[in-house]
Short mmCIF file of the C-alpha atoms (twelve columns), coordinates in Angstrom:
data_MODEL
# 
_entry.id   MODEL 
# 
loop_
_atom_site.group_PDB 
_atom_site.id 
_atom_site.type_symbol 
_atom_site.label_atom_id 
_atom_site.label_alt_id 
_atom_site.label_comp_id 
_atom_site.label_asym_id 
_atom_site.label_seq_id 
_atom_site.Cartn_x 
_atom_site.Cartn_y 
_atom_site.Cartn_z 
_atom_site.pdbx_PDB_model_num 
ATOM 1   C CA . MET A 1   73.876  54.963 112.296 1 
ATOM 2   C CA . ASN A 2   72.193  56.989 109.524 1 
ATOM 3   C CA . ILE A 3   73.402  60.581 109.975 1 
ATOM 4   C CA . ALA A 4   72.730  63.877 108.179 1 
ATOM 5   C CA . ILE A 5   75.466  66.502 108.401 1 
ATOM 6   C CA . VAL A 6   74.462  70.034 107.474 1 
ATOM 7   C CA . CYS A 7   77.227  72.506 106.658 1 
ATOM 8   C CA . TYR A 8   78.384  75.396 104.530 1 
ATOM 9   C CA . PRO A 9   80.424  74.269 101.504 1 
ATOM 10  C CA . THR A 10  83.183  76.831 101.864 1 
ATOM 11  C CA . PHE A 11  86.945  76.478 102.339 1 
ATOM 12  C CA . GLY A 12  86.513  77.841 105.879 1 
ATOM 13  C CA . GLY A 13  87.007  75.781 109.012 1 
ATOM 14  C CA . SER A 14  83.397  74.708 109.666 1 
ATOM 15  C CA . GLY A 15  82.864  73.268 106.185 1 
ATOM 16  C CA . VAL A 16  86.203  71.476 106.298 1 
ATOM 17  C CA . VAL A 17  85.561  69.990 109.743 1 
ATOM 18  C CA . ALA A 18  82.018  68.891 108.867 1 
ATOM 19  C CA . THR A 19  83.147  67.165 105.675 1 
ATOM 20  C CA . GLU A 20  86.154  65.490 107.270 1 
ATOM 21  C CA . LEU A 21  83.955  64.369 110.153 1 
ATOM 22  C CA . ALA A 22  81.593  62.758 107.647 1 
ATOM 23  C CA . LYS A 23  84.520  60.898 106.090 1 
ATOM 24  C CA . GLY A 24  85.731  59.722 109.487 1 
ATOM 25  C CA . LEU A 25  82.264  58.517 110.471 1 
ATOM 26  C CA . ALA A 26  81.911  56.688 107.157 1 
ATOM 27  C CA . GLU A 27  85.177  54.886 107.867 1 
ATOM 28  C CA . GLN A 28  83.609  53.652 111.112 1 
ATOM 29  C CA . GLY A 29  80.669  52.126 109.250 1 
ATOM 30  C CA . HIS A 30  78.076  54.894 109.490 1 
ATOM 31  C CA . HIS A 31  75.991  56.096 106.542 1 
ATOM 32  C CA . LEU A 32  76.234  59.838 105.909 1 
ATOM 33  C CA . HIS A 33  74.056  62.392 104.162 1 
ATOM 34  C CA . ILE A 34  75.831  65.715 103.581 1 
ATOM 35  C CA . VAL A 35  73.380  68.562 103.071 1 
ATOM 36  C CA . SER A 36  74.384  71.968 101.691 1 
ATOM 37  C CA . TYR A 37  73.650  74.461 98.906  1 
ATOM 38  C CA . ALA A 38  76.818  73.398 97.029  1 
ATOM 39  C CA . ARG A 39  79.219  70.480 97.135  1 
ATOM 40  C CA . PRO A 40  81.706  71.031 100.017 1 
ATOM 41  C CA . ALA A 41  85.302  71.683 98.994  1 
ATOM 42  C CA . ARG A 42  86.706  68.670 100.865 1 
ATOM 43  C CA . LEU A 43  84.102  66.228 99.516  1 
ATOM 44  C CA . ASP A 44  86.462  65.248 96.735  1 
ATOM 45  C CA . HIS A 45  86.035  61.465 96.435  1 
ATOM 46  C CA . VAL A 46  83.012  59.303 95.674  1 
ATOM 47  C CA . GLN A 47  82.075  56.986 98.547  1 
ATOM 48  C CA . SER A 48  79.046  54.707 98.655  1 
ATOM 49  C CA . SER A 49  78.535  55.502 102.350 1 
ATOM 50  C CA . ILE A 50  78.421  59.290 101.806 1 
ATOM 51  C CA . VAL A 51  75.559  60.829 99.844  1 
ATOM 52  C CA . TYR A 52  75.509  64.509 98.969  1 
ATOM 53  C CA . HIS A 53  72.163  66.328 98.874  1 
ATOM 54  C CA . GLU A 54  72.064  69.796 97.308  1 
ATOM 55  C CA . VAL A 55  69.399  72.101 98.685  1 
ATOM 56  C CA . ASP A 56  67.421  73.418 95.727  1 
ATOM 57  C CA . LEU A 57  66.946  77.175 95.823  1 
ATOM 58  C CA . SER A 58  64.167  77.890 93.374  1 
ATOM 59  C CA . THR A 59  63.941  81.508 92.305  1 
ATOM 60  C CA . TYR A 60  60.667  83.407 92.203  1 
ATOM 61  C CA . PRO A 61  60.112  87.097 91.353  1 
ATOM 62  C CA . LEU A 62  58.539  87.498 94.793  1 
ATOM 63  C CA . PHE A 63  61.802  86.677 96.594  1 
ATOM 64  C CA . GLU A 64  64.761  89.045 96.352  1 
ATOM 65  C CA . PHE A 65  66.673  86.378 98.295  1 
ATOM 66  C CA . PRO A 66  65.422  82.769 98.098  1 
ATOM 67  C CA . PRO A 67  64.557  81.462 101.610 1 
ATOM 68  C CA . TYR A 68  67.387  78.950 102.085 1 
ATOM 69  C CA . ASP A 69  66.372  78.132 105.647 1 
ATOM 70  C CA . LEU A 70  62.930  76.955 104.518 1 
ATOM 71  C CA . ALA A 71  64.294  74.928 101.611 1 
ATOM 72  C CA . LEU A 72  66.778  73.316 104.015 1 
ATOM 73  C CA . ALA A 73  64.005  72.496 106.515 1 
ATOM 74  C CA . ASN A 74  62.029  70.850 103.751 1 
ATOM 75  C CA . MET A 75  65.064  68.808 102.671 1 
ATOM 76  C CA . LEU A 76  65.744  67.642 106.237 1 
ATOM 77  C CA . ALA A 77  62.102  66.678 106.780 1 
ATOM 78  C CA . THR A 78  62.248  64.636 103.572 1 
ATOM 79  C CA . LEU A 79  65.440  62.885 104.683 1 
ATOM 80  C CA . ILE A 80  64.013  62.074 108.115 1 
ATOM 81  C CA . GLU A 81  60.892  60.582 106.570 1 
ATOM 82  C CA . TYR A 82  62.309  58.691 103.612 1 
ATOM 83  C CA . GLU A 83  65.949  58.012 104.508 1 
ATOM 84  C CA . LYS A 84  65.100  57.072 108.102 1 
ATOM 85  C CA . LEU A 85  67.687  59.337 109.702 1 
ATOM 86  C CA . ASP A 86  68.886  58.469 113.194 1 
ATOM 87  C CA . LEU A 87  70.452  61.878 113.873 1 
ATOM 88  C CA . ILE A 88  71.007  65.348 112.385 1 
ATOM 89  C CA . HIS A 89  74.284  67.138 113.061 1 
ATOM 90  C CA . VAL A 90  74.276  70.801 112.037 1 
ATOM 91  C CA . HIS A 91  77.396  72.929 111.822 1 
ATOM 92  C CA . TYR A 92  76.652  76.599 112.579 1 
ATOM 93  C CA . ALA A 93  73.688  77.633 114.653 1 
ATOM 94  C CA . ILE A 94  71.955  79.748 112.020 1 
ATOM 95  C CA . PRO A 95  70.172  78.918 109.925 1 
ATOM 96  C CA . HIS A 96  71.033  75.238 110.211 1 
ATOM 97  C CA . ALA A 97  69.863  74.551 113.767 1 
ATOM 98  C CA . THR A 98  66.717  76.591 113.128 1 
ATOM 99  C CA . SER A 99  65.940  74.639 109.960 1 
ATOM 100 C CA . ALA A 100 66.497  71.315 111.734 1 
ATOM 101 C CA . TYR A 101 64.107  72.315 114.508 1 
ATOM 102 C CA . LEU A 102 61.484  73.314 111.924 1 
ATOM 103 C CA . ALA A 103 61.918  70.006 110.069 1 
ATOM 104 C CA . LYS A 104 61.184  68.087 113.270 1 
ATOM 105 C CA . GLN A 105 58.125  70.220 113.984 1 
ATOM 106 C CA . ILE A 106 56.798  69.557 110.498 1 
ATOM 107 C CA . LEU A 107 56.962  65.785 111.048 1 
ATOM 108 C CA . GLY A 108 55.863  65.724 114.694 1 
ATOM 109 C CA . GLU A 109 55.962  62.229 116.194 1 
ATOM 110 C CA . LYS A 110 57.735  60.819 113.135 1 
ATOM 111 C CA . ALA A 111 60.834  62.827 114.100 1 
ATOM 112 C CA . ALA A 112 60.520  62.749 117.878 1 
ATOM 113 C CA . LYS A 113 63.431  60.331 118.350 1 
ATOM 114 C CA . VAL A 114 65.781  62.028 115.867 1 
ATOM 115 C CA . PRO A 115 68.163  64.216 117.893 1 
ATOM 116 C CA . VAL A 116 69.601  67.447 116.525 1 
ATOM 117 C CA . ILE A 117 73.219  68.132 117.472 1 
ATOM 118 C CA . THR A 118 74.451  71.694 116.938 1 
ATOM 119 C CA . THR A 119 78.171  72.409 116.670 1 
ATOM 120 C CA . LEU A 120 79.206  76.019 117.154 1 
ATOM 121 C CA . HIS A 121 82.227  77.090 115.130 1 
ATOM 122 C CA . GLY A 122 82.760  80.796 115.636 1 
ATOM 123 C CA . THR A 123 81.240  83.582 113.604 1 
ATOM 124 C CA . ASP A 124 77.773  82.118 114.152 1 
ATOM 125 C CA . ILE A 125 78.336  83.216 117.762 1 
ATOM 126 C CA . THR A 126 80.906  86.009 117.758 1 
ATOM 127 C CA . LEU A 127 79.676  87.955 114.712 1 
ATOM 128 C CA . VAL A 128 76.434  86.933 113.000 1 
ATOM 129 C CA . GLY A 129 74.707  85.513 116.016 1 
ATOM 130 C CA . SER A 130 75.424  88.535 118.177 1 
ATOM 131 C CA . ASP A 131 73.558  90.800 115.765 1 
ATOM 132 C CA . PRO A 132 70.304  91.831 117.492 1 
ATOM 133 C CA . SER A 133 68.485  90.806 114.312 1 
ATOM 134 C CA . TYR A 134 69.310  87.159 115.045 1 
ATOM 135 C CA . LYS A 135 69.969  86.863 118.783 1 
ATOM 136 C CA . LYS A 136 66.578  85.518 119.865 1 
ATOM 137 C CA . VAL A 137 66.618  83.000 117.031 1 
ATOM 138 C CA . VAL A 138 70.092  81.828 118.039 1 
ATOM 139 C CA . ASP A 139 69.018  81.560 121.699 1 
ATOM 140 C CA . PHE A 140 65.997  79.510 120.748 1 
ATOM 141 C CA . SER A 141 67.751  77.251 118.235 1 
ATOM 142 C CA . ILE A 142 70.628  76.362 120.560 1 
ATOM 143 C CA . ASN A 143 68.295  75.724 123.486 1 
ATOM 144 C CA . GLN A 144 66.026  73.529 121.353 1 
ATOM 145 C CA . SER A 145 68.968  71.402 120.183 1 
ATOM 146 C CA . ASP A 146 69.274  67.943 121.729 1 
ATOM 147 C CA . GLY A 147 73.025  68.417 122.093 1 
ATOM 148 C CA . VAL A 148 75.412  71.330 121.660 1 
ATOM 149 C CA . THR A 149 79.161  71.266 121.132 1 
ATOM 150 C CA . ALA A 150 81.774  73.977 120.663 1 
ATOM 151 C CA . VAL A 151 85.190  73.626 119.048 1 
ATOM 152 C CA . SER A 152 87.089  75.340 121.878 1 
ATOM 153 C CA . GLU A 153 86.765  76.298 125.516 1 
ATOM 154 C CA . TYR A 154 86.980  79.928 124.407 1 
ATOM 155 C CA . LEU A 155 83.927  79.556 122.147 1 
ATOM 156 C CA . ARG A 156 81.998  77.687 124.818 1 
ATOM 157 C CA . GLN A 157 82.471  80.561 127.253 1 
ATOM 158 C CA . GLU A 158 81.755  83.203 124.609 1 
ATOM 159 C CA . THR A 159 78.435  81.502 123.855 1 
ATOM 160 C CA . TYR A 160 77.404  81.547 127.502 1 
ATOM 161 C CA . ASP A 161 78.500  85.173 127.835 1 
ATOM 162 C CA . ARG A 162 76.681  86.422 124.720 1 
ATOM 163 C CA . PHE A 163 73.467  84.376 124.800 1 
ATOM 164 C CA . ASP A 164 70.843  83.068 127.189 1 
ATOM 165 C CA . ILE A 165 71.754  79.407 126.934 1 
ATOM 166 C CA . ARG A 166 70.246  76.735 129.172 1 
ATOM 167 C CA . ASN A 167 71.751  73.783 127.348 1 
ATOM 168 C CA . GLU A 168 75.051  72.261 128.434 1 
ATOM 169 C CA . ILE A 169 77.783  72.882 125.838 1 
ATOM 170 C CA . GLU A 170 80.444  70.209 125.475 1 
ATOM 171 C CA . VAL A 171 83.840  71.070 124.005 1 
ATOM 172 C CA . ILE A 172 84.875  68.737 121.198 1 
ATOM 173 C CA . PRO A 173 87.840  70.297 119.405 1 
ATOM 174 C CA . ASN A 174 88.587  70.366 115.716 1 
ATOM 175 C CA . PHE A 175 90.872  67.665 114.389 1 
ATOM 176 C CA . VAL A 176 93.454  66.926 111.736 1 
ATOM 177 C CA . ASP A 177 94.201  64.019 109.417 1 
ATOM 178 C CA . LEU A 178 97.753  63.148 110.448 1 
ATOM 179 C CA . GLU A 179 98.344  61.118 107.292 1 
ATOM 180 C CA . ARG A 180 97.286  63.882 104.965 1 
ATOM 181 C CA . PHE A 181 99.001  66.669 106.887 1 
ATOM 182 C CA . LYS A 182 102.471 65.360 107.683 1 
ATOM 183 C CA . PRO A 183 106.072 66.539 107.393 1 
ATOM 184 C CA . GLY A 184 107.581 66.000 103.963 1 
ATOM 185 C CA . GLU A 185 110.919 66.258 102.158 1 
ATOM 186 C CA . ASN A 186 109.862 67.225 98.637  1 
ATOM 187 C CA . GLU A 187 112.988 69.164 97.692  1 
ATOM 188 C CA . GLU A 188 112.046 69.467 94.015  1 
ATOM 189 C CA . PHE A 189 108.720 71.063 94.892  1 
ATOM 190 C CA . ARG A 190 110.400 73.293 97.450  1 
ATOM 191 C CA . LYS A 191 112.840 74.564 94.818  1 
ATOM 192 C CA . GLU A 192 109.932 75.803 92.696  1 
ATOM 193 C CA . PHE A 193 109.373 78.514 95.305  1 
ATOM 194 C CA . ALA A 194 112.793 78.766 96.933  1 
ATOM 195 C CA . PRO A 195 115.353 77.895 94.236  1 
ATOM 196 C CA . ASN A 196 118.285 79.196 96.269  1 
ATOM 197 C CA . GLY A 197 117.497 77.487 99.557  1 
ATOM 198 C CA . GLU A 198 115.515 80.365 101.038 1 
ATOM 199 C CA . PHE A 199 113.218 79.838 104.021 1 
ATOM 200 C CA . ILE A 200 109.556 79.385 103.056 1 
ATOM 201 C CA . LEU A 201 106.973 81.213 105.164 1 
ATOM 202 C CA . SER A 202 103.259 80.676 104.564 1 
ATOM 203 C CA . HIS A 203 99.773  81.935 105.334 1 
ATOM 204 C CA . VAL A 204 96.430  80.293 104.494 1 
ATOM 205 C CA . SER A 205 93.071  82.008 104.912 1 
ATOM 206 C CA . ASN A 206 89.989  83.411 103.225 1 
ATOM 207 C CA . PHE A 207 91.662  86.841 103.135 1 
ATOM 208 C CA . ARG A 208 88.943  88.607 105.092 1 
ATOM 209 C CA . GLU A 209 89.802  91.658 107.186 1 
ATOM 210 C CA . VAL A 210 89.674  89.646 110.412 1 
ATOM 211 C CA . LYS A 211 92.566  87.470 109.176 1 
ATOM 212 C CA . ARG A 212 94.981  90.455 109.266 1 
ATOM 213 C CA . VAL A 213 96.582  89.464 105.957 1 
ATOM 214 C CA . GLY A 214 98.403  92.797 105.821 1 
ATOM 215 C CA . ASN A 215 100.223 91.958 109.045 1 
ATOM 216 C CA . VAL A 216 101.767 88.912 107.380 1 
ATOM 217 C CA . VAL A 217 103.149 91.108 104.610 1 
ATOM 218 C CA . GLU A 218 104.527 93.655 107.092 1 
ATOM 219 C CA . VAL A 219 106.272 90.985 109.168 1 
ATOM 220 C CA . PHE A 220 107.734 89.386 106.066 1 
ATOM 221 C CA . ALA A 221 109.087 92.722 104.814 1 
ATOM 222 C CA . ARG A 222 110.889 93.247 108.143 1 
ATOM 223 C CA . ILE A 223 112.368 89.772 107.981 1 
ATOM 224 C CA . LEU A 224 113.788 90.562 104.539 1 
ATOM 225 C CA . GLU A 225 115.109 93.899 105.818 1 
ATOM 226 C CA . ASP A 226 116.968 91.988 108.511 1 
ATOM 227 C CA . GLY A 227 118.876 90.115 105.837 1 
ATOM 228 C CA . VAL A 228 117.090 86.769 106.014 1 
ATOM 229 C CA . ALA A 229 116.634 85.057 102.636 1 
ATOM 230 C CA . ALA A 230 113.007 83.981 102.534 1 
ATOM 231 C CA . LYS A 231 109.946 83.527 100.340 1 
ATOM 232 C CA . LEU A 232 106.315 84.028 101.329 1 
ATOM 233 C CA . LEU A 233 103.427 81.862 100.100 1 
ATOM 234 C CA . MET A 234 100.001 83.486 100.420 1 
ATOM 235 C CA . VAL A 235 97.327  80.812 99.949  1 
ATOM 236 C CA . GLY A 236 93.656  81.668 99.590  1 
ATOM 237 C CA . ASP A 237 91.545  84.485 98.258  1 
ATOM 238 C CA . GLY A 238 89.167  87.147 99.443  1 
ATOM 239 C CA . PRO A 239 88.558  90.893 99.742  1 
ATOM 240 C CA . GLU A 240 91.923  91.715 101.355 1 
ATOM 241 C CA . ARG A 241 94.037  90.084 98.643  1 
ATOM 242 C CA . ILE A 242 94.206  93.183 96.436  1 
ATOM 243 C CA . LYS A 243 95.337  95.359 99.364  1 
ATOM 244 C CA . ALA A 244 97.994  92.846 100.335 1 
ATOM 245 C CA . GLN A 245 99.296  92.674 96.770  1 
ATOM 246 C CA . GLN A 246 99.459  96.465 96.574  1 
ATOM 247 C CA . ARG A 247 101.336 96.606 99.864  1 
ATOM 248 C CA . CYS A 248 103.893 94.166 98.448  1 
ATOM 249 C CA . ARG A 249 104.356 96.516 95.492  1 
ATOM 250 C CA . ASP A 250 104.768 99.507 97.809  1 
ATOM 251 C CA . LEU A 251 107.390 97.635 99.816  1 
ATOM 252 C CA . LYS A 252 109.075 96.374 96.637  1 
ATOM 253 C CA . ILE A 253 109.009 92.755 97.792  1 
ATOM 254 C CA . CYS A 254 106.796 91.239 95.063  1 
ATOM 255 C CA . GLU A 255 109.574 89.023 93.726  1 
ATOM 256 C CA . HIS A 256 109.673 87.261 97.086  1 
ATOM 257 C CA . VAL A 257 105.904 86.758 97.496  1 
ATOM 258 C CA . SER A 258 103.627 84.286 95.693  1 
ATOM 259 C CA . PHE A 259 99.856  84.784 95.843  1 
ATOM 260 C CA . LEU A 260 98.584  81.306 94.985  1 
ATOM 261 C CA . GLY A 261 94.824  81.695 95.362  1 
ATOM 262 C CA . LYS A 262 92.637  78.876 96.684  1 
ATOM 263 C CA . GLN A 263 94.352  75.503 96.710  1 
ATOM 264 C CA . ASP A 264 92.784  72.080 97.275  1 
ATOM 265 C CA . ASN A 265 96.037  70.362 98.230  1 
ATOM 266 C CA . VAL A 266 97.208  72.894 100.791 1 
ATOM 267 C CA . GLU A 267 99.061  70.159 102.692 1 
ATOM 268 C CA . GLU A 268 101.703 70.055 99.950  1 
ATOM 269 C CA . LEU A 269 102.473 73.732 100.528 1 
ATOM 270 C CA . LEU A 270 102.469 73.420 104.300 1 
ATOM 271 C CA . ALA A 271 104.872 70.478 104.146 1 
ATOM 272 C CA . ILE A 272 107.540 72.651 102.488 1 
ATOM 273 C CA . SER A 273 107.004 75.605 104.841 1 
ATOM 274 C CA . ASP A 274 109.333 76.625 107.663 1 
ATOM 275 C CA . LEU A 275 106.967 78.970 109.509 1 
ATOM 276 C CA . PHE A 276 103.215 79.527 109.387 1 
ATOM 277 C CA . TYR A 277 101.417 82.803 110.177 1 
ATOM 278 C CA . ILE A 278 97.934  83.252 111.595 1 
ATOM 279 C CA . PRO A 279 97.710  86.795 113.058 1 
ATOM 280 C CA . SER A 280 93.895  86.840 113.137 1 
ATOM 281 C CA . GLY A 281 91.788  89.348 115.015 1 
ATOM 282 C CA . SER A 282 89.319  86.585 115.868 1 
ATOM 283 C CA . GLU A 283 89.865  82.833 115.735 1 
ATOM 284 C CA . THR A 284 87.706  80.459 117.732 1 
ATOM 285 C CA . PHE A 285 90.014  77.491 117.151 1 
ATOM 286 C CA . GLY A 286 92.608  77.933 114.415 1 
ATOM 287 C CA . LEU A 287 92.268  74.903 112.157 1 
ATOM 288 C CA . ALA A 288 94.792  76.301 109.677 1 
ATOM 289 C CA . ALA A 289 97.346  76.506 112.493 1 
ATOM 290 C CA . LEU A 290 96.654  72.901 113.511 1 
ATOM 291 C CA . GLU A 291 97.107  71.671 109.940 1 
ATOM 292 C CA . ALA A 292 100.426 73.510 109.693 1 
ATOM 293 C CA . MET A 293 101.567 72.079 113.026 1 
ATOM 294 C CA . SER A 294 100.650 68.597 111.838 1 
ATOM 295 C CA . CYS A 295 103.126 69.172 108.998 1 
ATOM 296 C CA . GLY A 296 105.768 70.006 111.599 1 
ATOM 297 C CA . VAL A 297 105.597 73.762 110.979 1 
ATOM 298 C CA . PRO A 298 105.986 76.150 113.964 1 
ATOM 299 C CA . VAL A 299 103.264 78.792 114.154 1 
ATOM 300 C CA . ILE A 300 103.486 82.548 114.663 1 
ATOM 301 C CA . SER A 301 100.028 83.669 115.772 1 
ATOM 302 C CA . SER A 302 98.058  86.286 117.609 1 
ATOM 303 C CA . ASN A 303 97.065  85.602 121.191 1 
ATOM 304 C CA . VAL A 304 93.308  85.705 120.605 1 
ATOM 305 C CA . GLY A 305 90.323  83.400 120.894 1 
ATOM 306 C CA . GLY A 306 91.086  79.709 120.812 1 
ATOM 307 C CA . LEU A 307 94.569  80.028 119.321 1 
ATOM 308 C CA . PRO A 308 96.377  79.654 122.696 1 
ATOM 309 C CA . GLU A 309 94.545  76.324 123.116 1 
ATOM 310 C CA . VAL A 310 96.247  75.070 119.945 1 
ATOM 311 C CA . ASN A 311 99.539  76.953 119.544 1 
ATOM 312 C CA . LEU A 312 101.522 76.678 122.772 1 
ATOM 313 C CA . GLU A 313 103.708 79.695 123.547 1 
ATOM 314 C CA . GLY A 314 107.400 78.902 123.420 1 
ATOM 315 C CA . VAL A 315 106.693 75.262 122.577 1 
ATOM 316 C CA . THR A 316 105.023 74.980 119.164 1 
ATOM 317 C CA . GLY A 317 105.513 78.600 118.156 1 
ATOM 318 C CA . TYR A 318 105.008 82.098 119.481 1 
ATOM 319 C CA . LEU A 319 101.939 84.114 120.428 1 
ATOM 320 C CA . SER A 320 101.841 87.909 120.096 1 
ATOM 321 C CA . GLU A 321 99.310  90.525 121.047 1 
ATOM 322 C CA . LEU A 322 96.952  91.521 118.252 1 
ATOM 323 C CA . ASP A 323 98.640  93.646 115.559 1 
ATOM 324 C CA . ASP A 324 102.031 93.379 117.266 1 
ATOM 325 C CA . ILE A 325 104.144 93.418 114.099 1 
ATOM 326 C CA . GLU A 326 107.391 93.775 116.031 1 
ATOM 327 C CA . GLY A 327 106.600 90.865 118.338 1 
ATOM 328 C CA . MET A 328 105.773 88.561 115.426 1 
ATOM 329 C CA . THR A 329 108.913 89.655 113.615 1 
ATOM 330 C CA . GLN A 330 111.148 88.953 116.590 1 
ATOM 331 C CA . GLY A 331 109.563 85.554 117.169 1 
ATOM 332 C CA . SER A 332 110.122 84.685 113.529 1 
ATOM 333 C CA . LEU A 333 113.756 85.789 113.530 1 
ATOM 334 C CA . GLU A 334 114.473 83.883 116.728 1 
ATOM 335 C CA . LEU A 335 113.452 80.630 115.027 1 
ATOM 336 C CA . LEU A 336 114.909 81.374 111.600 1 
ATOM 337 C CA . ARG A 337 118.322 82.139 113.140 1 
ATOM 338 C CA . ASP A 338 118.426 79.129 115.445 1 
ATOM 339 C CA . PRO A 339 118.252 75.798 113.543 1 
ATOM 340 C CA . SER A 340 118.205 73.702 116.713 1 
ATOM 341 C CA . LYS A 341 115.277 75.653 118.170 1 
ATOM 342 C CA . MET A 342 113.490 75.457 114.810 1 
ATOM 343 C CA . ARG A 343 113.860 71.662 114.844 1 
ATOM 344 C CA . GLU A 344 112.674 71.488 118.443 1 
ATOM 345 C CA . PHE A 345 109.590 73.588 117.736 1 
ATOM 346 C CA . SER A 346 108.894 71.565 114.596 1 
ATOM 347 C CA . THR A 347 108.947 68.319 116.571 1 
ATOM 348 C CA . ASN A 348 106.760 69.861 119.273 1 
ATOM 349 C CA . ALA A 349 104.278 71.134 116.691 1 
ATOM 350 C CA . ARG A 350 103.763 67.670 115.224 1 
ATOM 351 C CA . ALA A 351 103.456 66.129 118.700 1 
ATOM 352 C CA . ARG A 352 100.857 68.716 119.674 1 
ATOM 353 C CA . ALA A 353 98.878  68.045 116.488 1 
ATOM 354 C CA . GLU A 354 98.818  64.339 117.314 1 
ATOM 355 C CA . GLN A 355 96.637  65.169 120.321 1 
ATOM 356 C CA . PHE A 356 93.949  66.275 117.824 1 
ATOM 357 C CA . GLU A 357 94.141  63.128 115.692 1 
ATOM 358 C CA . LYS A 358 91.077  62.725 113.503 1 
ATOM 359 C CA . GLN A 359 89.822  59.330 114.596 1 
ATOM 360 C CA . ARG A 360 90.204  60.202 118.272 1 
ATOM 361 C CA . ILE A 361 87.908  63.206 117.846 1 
ATOM 362 C CA . VAL A 362 85.494  61.240 115.630 1 
ATOM 363 C CA . SER A 363 85.164  58.759 118.512 1 
ATOM 364 C CA . LEU A 364 84.240  61.621 120.841 1 
ATOM 365 C CA . TYR A 365 81.446  62.614 118.451 1 
ATOM 366 C CA . GLU A 366 80.225  59.011 118.225 1 
ATOM 367 C CA . ALA A 367 79.983  58.817 122.011 1 
ATOM 368 C CA . TYR A 368 78.156  62.146 122.065 1 
ATOM 369 C CA . TYR A 369 75.705  60.904 119.414 1 
ATOM 370 C CA . ASP A 370 74.986  57.781 121.459 1 
ATOM 371 C CA . LYS A 371 74.282  59.893 124.533 1 
ATOM 372 C CA . ALA A 372 71.898  62.173 122.611 1 
ATOM 373 C CA . CYS A 373 70.031  59.233 121.079 1 
ATOM 374 C CA . ALA A 374 69.690  57.562 124.467 1 
ATOM 375 C CA . LYS A 375 67.984  60.649 125.885 1 
ATOM 376 C CA . LEU A 376 65.226  60.455 123.265 1 
ATOM 377 C CA . SER A 377 64.766  56.695 123.194 1 
# 
């Protein structure tokens, strides 16, 4: 099958999932066209079966902001016509689903049998899409899609609650590469951050306000106050990083915290971690949590969105109410002070991650593609 995947190129979950999905489909013999305004972060190896197309954003004095959605529609129409696409899979409803619909309208009968699959990831529904400025466009674009999927049951229900959707939404969860994200015993690397055998706690995000980065720092400070020898790895970057660094200075814990910025090989850091934190205020799935669990790392998370569908309370980690610093601290200390429970949770975390194995989920998408194509044939 000749497939175009449209995504954002960022380190966030949707771009990662879209790129990894393309790789998985290529391994199954499909030919992929990845379309975005910049090369996706996870598209890090050259493959003959994956072609990257950069959407050209020409600048004109007339436009304060170049119309990306129109340039994308033009690119997709070109790919349908000249690359003979069998299917377009867009990640994020706006503007990607809208641009795909426009591309098909431009070509008319030439594109009639090319289905558009829209995968909803989160903020396209819970934040951006709910803005009255976009709601009608989101309604229209989702309803005009030939297939719609959501990455969690939570997001599926949120979409029905927030929008006027007639289309059936199928839940196909995010996935993890079990070979890339796996438990490891790299003691030399571990000693770079914990030279005296300290526990290693970690957090990975884009450091936006919704990720509650400050909560991670507060929990860590309390763990240190309780006499536990530990180090904290803060991976990623964003607007909340400066505040978090200042809070570390205020608490006088800087020597125990490493702000590492964006990292391509985050699996190496997860593999040496003992606990992973994801205290987000909104999380439609929690891909970072799944990747940590795949490395055998128990997760301390908030009890919001799709996180309870991934992190199982009292099995793979602990869930706390939003902003419950004390609850997250107690959950952390319970595991850090009980080696047998830590090992049990670690084993459970890996076993849970195995249920989201990459190729299994890729197969679900393939079956969904076949169903969508059959409807238009």
